[in-house]
N, C-alpha and C positions, 0 to 999 in steps of 0.2 A: 469500478476496475481502473484501477492506477496502470500507468505508462509502463511503468516495473515489474507488474503483474502479469503485465498484456505480453510483456517482451517472454519473461518465462513460460508462459503458457505456449504460446508462436514456437518458442524453439523446441518443446517437447512435445507439440503438436508433429512440426516437421520430423523430428525424430523420430517418432512411431510409425509415420509415413513412409519413411525411406526405408526403415528396417521392415515394413510391411509389402513394400513393393518389391526389394531385394527375395523377399522369401515366395513372394508370385512369382518373381522371374526365375527362378530355380524352380519350384514345381514346375511351372510351366516347362521350363527345358528340360526338365526329368522325366516328366509324362509323356516325350515323345516329341513334343515340338523339335525338328534338328534343325533349330536356328540357332548359331553361335552368338549372334547379336544378343541374345537373352541372357547368356551368363556373362556376355562385357554389360547388359546392366544391371544386373544383378552385384555385377563386382561394383562398377560404378556405387549405385544406389546402397552397399555396406561403408563404400570408404565415404561417404558424405554423412550418413548417421555416427560413423568416428567420429570425424570431424564435426557435427553438430555434438556429438556429448560434449567433446573438449571445451567446444566454444561457450558452451550453456554451463559449466563448470565454471569457466575465468570470467562470464559474465555474474553468475550466477553472487558468487566471490567479489567482487566488481559491486557488483549492489546491495550487497550486506553491509557496507562500509558507510556506502551515504545515511 
């Protein structure tokens, strides 16, 4: 596996993990766990997932030119 392929794979897995963690935090928050920190973690996870998506697109475009 080349370094480029590994980088794309790692960004994809990290994005999926951030989305999964955000969904898990939201489901835990809405299931009755009265902890505001879970809501903060969910919002932060979705922000990180968004940043990773933008980063992944930029890296993919740059690596496509190489």
